[in-house]
N, C-alpha and C positions, 0 to 999 in steps of 0.2 A: 717879645721880640728879640733877635739876636744881632747882634752887633762886632764885628771885629776891626778893630784899627790896626791898618797896615800901610805899607807904603802905597797903595793904590787907592788908598779912602781920599774922598774928595770934598771939599767944602760943601757941596749938594749933598753929599752923605750926612756930614754932620747937621747939616741945618734941618734934613729932612727928621730928624731926631727929636726937633723940637724941643730942645734942652733949652732954649730961652724963656719958655714958657714956665720953667721950673727953675730960676735962675737961683730964689734963694736956698733952695735944698741943695741944686748943684753944689755951690759954693761952701754950704756947710759940709757936703761928702769931702770936698777936695781939700777943706783946712785940716779935717779931721785926718785925711790921708797923709798930708804933708806932716802934721804933727807925729803920726803913728812912725811913719818913715824916718824922721829926726830920732826919735826915740831910738828906733831899731839900729841906728846908727851908734849911738851913744852907748847902747848897749853890748855893742859890738866891740867897740873900743876899750870899753870896762872889762869886758872878757878878756880879751887880749892883753891888758894890763895885768888883771890878776891871775893869770894864767903862768905868769912869769914870776910873781912875788914869793918870796919865800919867809917863813919864819926861821928863827934861828932856836936852837935848844939848848937851855942851860940846866944844870942840877943843881937843885936846892941844897946848900952848903950843910943844912941840919937834915934834912928829912932823906934827900937823895933822889926825891921825886923830880922827874921832868917836866920843866916849865918851858912855855913859849915865851921867848923874846922877839919884840919887834926892833926893828930899825927906825930910823927917824924918817928915812924916805918912806918907809910902809905908811907910818903916822899920816906924813903931808898927804900921799895918794889917797887915805883914805879918807882925810878929810875933805880935800878937793873933789871926790867923789860923792862926797855926802851934800855938798854944796850943790851939785848939779842935781840931784833929786831933792831937794828940799822943797818945800809946798808952794812956793812962789815961785819955783823954775819949772814945776811940772804941770 
């Protein structure tokens, strides 16, 4: 069965699909879709945030090796983002 939802879709069109007979399945699909949409939004926000983050470089005084140094802001952002993806929030 093919169905396209658009401005011309009527209530009769929706009722003819008999979705009310599959209420639990439809509800589960909708719930999963809402969760996925929410996760995609969070991922886009995280991507935008981390695109602007920069590490500072410092030279180790004894070895001369370049080391990454993080700012307090970067650490706080990382901690906040980790909380968003903790097992209890996903």
